[in-house]
N, C-alpha and C positions, 0 to 999 in steps of 0.2 A: 460334663467334667467339672468339679471342684476347682481344679487349677487349669486355667488355660487361657488367662489373661496376661498381657505382657507387662503388666505392673501388679505390684506386690496386693495381696489382699490385707485390709485392715480391719483387726479384730480387737472387740474390748475384753480385757484382762476381766473376766467374771462380770462383764458388764463395764460401769463406769463408777468404780469403787469410791471415788472422791464425790460422786454426786449422789449416790444411793446406797443403800446397803448391799454388798458385794451378794453374786448369786442369787438375786431375786429378779421378778418380773420387772420391776420398776428399774432397777439397774440395767437389765437387756435392752429396755424400751428406750431408755435414755440413750444408750449406745448406737441404736439405731437411727434415732433422731439426731444424733450428732453427725451423722454421715457415713459411720463406719459400715463397712461391708458385712459384718456379722459380730458373733461372738464367741468367746471361749468358756465353757463352764465345766463344773466338776459334778460327778454324780457317783452317790453310793447306794446301795440296797437296803431297804429297811427288814425289818425280821419277818413281817409277812408280805415281804416281795415287792414293794412299791420303789421305784427309782426316784431316789431324793436328790435333788440340787444343793449341794453343800460341799464346802471345801475339807472341813477336818472331818476326823471320822467319829467325832461326837460333836454332841450339841446340847448346851444348858446341862452339862454333864451327864447326859445320856449317849451310850454308844449306838450310833444309827443301825448298825448291824443286829442289835440285840434289841431294839424296841420296835412296837407295833408304828404304824403310820399314825394312826388317830392319836396317840399319845406324843409323838413327835410335834404334830401339828398344834396340840394343845400347848405345849412349852414354847413353841415358836411359830407363831400364827403366820409369819412373812414366809416360812420355808415352802418353796414350789416344788411340785413334782415336775418329771422331766416331760410328762404328757401336756402339762400347761405350757411349758415352754413352746412346746411343738405347736400348740395353739396360738401363741403369739407370733411364731414365724409363718403361720398360715395367713397372716395378715400382710406379711412382708415377703413375698414370694421369692425375690430375688437375694434376700438376706441367707448367709451362710452361717453354719454353726459346726463348731468344734466342740466334741463332748470329750473331756478327758475322765476316763474310768477310772476311779481311785480302787485298791484292789487290799488285799490281805494276804500277801504272800507268805509261804507257797501255798496256801490253801484258797479254795473257793467257796462261796455261799451260793452259786448259781447267778450270779451278777452278769456274768458274761452272756448267759443264756437269756436273762432277762432283756438286755441291752439289746441283743439281736432282734427278739421279738418285737422290742418297741419301736427300733428303727425300721423294720420291715413293715410294721403296721402304720407306721406315719408315711412312709413312702416319699420322703425327701430325696430322692434319689440326685445325686449331682450336686448337693447342696450341704452335705453332712460327712464328716469324717470322724473316726475316732481316735484319741491318742492314749498313752499310758506309759508309765515307768516300768512297769512290771511286764518282763519278757513272757511269763507265763499266761498271763492275761492276753496279751496279744494272741499267742498261740490257740488258746481257748475260742476268742472271737472268730478266728480263722475257721478252726473246727466246726464251730457252730454256724456257719455259714454268712457270717455277716456280709452284704451286699453294700459295703462303703469302705472307702481307703482307710487303712490303719497306719499308724505313724508311732514310732518310738520316741519317748520324751528323753531328752539327756540333761544331766546334770554335771556330769563328770566326763572327761574327755575318754578315759578308757571303755566308755560305752559305745563308742564307735565301732570296736571291736566286734560287735554283736550284729551289726546290720545284715551282714551276709547270712547269719543263721535264723532270721526271722521272716515271717510272711507279710513285711510290711511294704508300703508304697512310698511313705514318707518319713521324715525324721523332724522332731521339735528340740532343736538345741538350745540351751540357753545362749543368748547373743554373745557372750563372754568367750564361746567356744568357736565363735565363727571367724574367718578372714575370707578374702576374695578366693585363694586357693581352695580353701576347704568348701568353701560353697560350689566352685565349680567342680570338685572331684565327687561331691555328694550327687550332684545334677548328672554327673557324668554316668552314675550308676543307675540312672532313671527314678532317682528319688525327688519327691517335692521337699522343700525346705521352709520350715517356718520357725521364725526366732521368737524367743520371750525373754525376759518382760522388757519391752523395749519403751522406755520412757523419757527419751530426748530426741527431738527432732533431728539433730546432727547424725545420731546413732541410726536412727530411722533411714535418713535420706542414704546414708553410706551403706546399711544393709541392702536397701532396695537396689543401689547402684551395683552391689555385687550379684544380683539376681535372686534372691531370695523370693520363695513365693507367697509368704505371708508375714505379716509383724502382728504381734500380740502384745498391747500394751494397756496400761492403766487411764491414760489422758490423751482423749482423741484429738485435741488440738496437736500433740506432738507426732502424731501419726499421720495428718491429713496434710498434703503439701503439693 
């Protein structure tokens, strides 16, 4: 199980963005070296089907979904593939990995199917889960047979109304959407709760006290207490 500890998991938001370029192998390595339980990262699909770790839909002026991997790598040599992240995590068998799948609603380019295949091939069962803002992408992941927990990302309060309609096991609300009663209500539904982006120790301690299952933040020192 990804979530089974009485304490909250601490995850580096795209690694440690203050210490290395975000969403890079070096940034993820620094997060693990800092004592965090794992990392959160973002994934897109290139034109030729490579799962690319990057936050925005474009890089160096090129849309990732419309550009082949070799061309992307030439433009941004630091850009990692998801399978390279899996190789890093093979060296840290206790580390957890939250993959945020970026989407292009309402259409899909097959990124859900590609991610399901990649996660299945890696075999990191019990260590990985997938989150997404797009409800349709979550439904596609479920239909494709993803063998990992799914979580809805929430940035607006009204998105909570979608929870009963989706095949999810968890929620990732922005931390400002949570209070003690909200966390209790979500957990009463059987959902795990991971808060983002938590960058102060006081907020992290308050959220942990409310019983959230995970904290995502930019600063390791603010999450470890």
